[in-house]
N, C-alpha and C positions, 0 to 999 in steps of 0.2 A: 688180446693176443692175435687177433686177426691181422693187425698191421704188420706183425713180424712175418707171418706167412705170406703177406702181400709183398714185402720188401726183399725176401730171400732170393727169389728167382732173378730179379734184375741185378742184384748185387753179385750173384754167382756169375751171371752172363758178363757183367762188366769186368770181373776179375779175369775170366777166361779170354775176353777180348783184349785186355791189356797185355796178357801173356802172349797172345798171338801176334800183336803188333810188335812187341819187344823181340820175339823170335824172328819175325820178318826183317826187322831193322838190323839185328845182329848178324843175320845170314847174308846181308849184302856185302859184296866184296869178297875177301878171302881168296883161297887158292884158285877158284874157278873164274875169278873176275876177268883175267886176261883172255881166257878162252871164250867167255860170253861176249866180251867186247870185240874180239876178232870175228865172231860169228855175225854180229850186228854190222860191223864194218864191211864184211864180205857181202852181206845181203844188200846193203846200201850201194856198194860199188857195182854189183850186178844190176841193180835197178837203174842206176845212173848211166851205165854203159849202153843200155838199149832201152831208152824211154818209150819207144813205140811198140815194145813187145806185148804190153798189156798183161792182164792177170792170167794165171794158169787156169784154164777152163776144163781140165780133165774131169773134175768131180761133177760138173753140171751135166756132162754128157750121159752119166749114169741115170739121171732123172728124166731125161728128155726122150 
């Protein structure tokens, strides 16, 4: 019966992992897809409009 107790945790983790992956796949798209796509397009347009602006370094000044 030791083999049963050795196999139960991996099987349970596999079932939960499969459920997580299915949830992630099913939640792609939907009503917020257009809003998410618009946010990504706006960020890309901002980046392409001023390629010499560089990254926002406000966070690093708090550590220096």
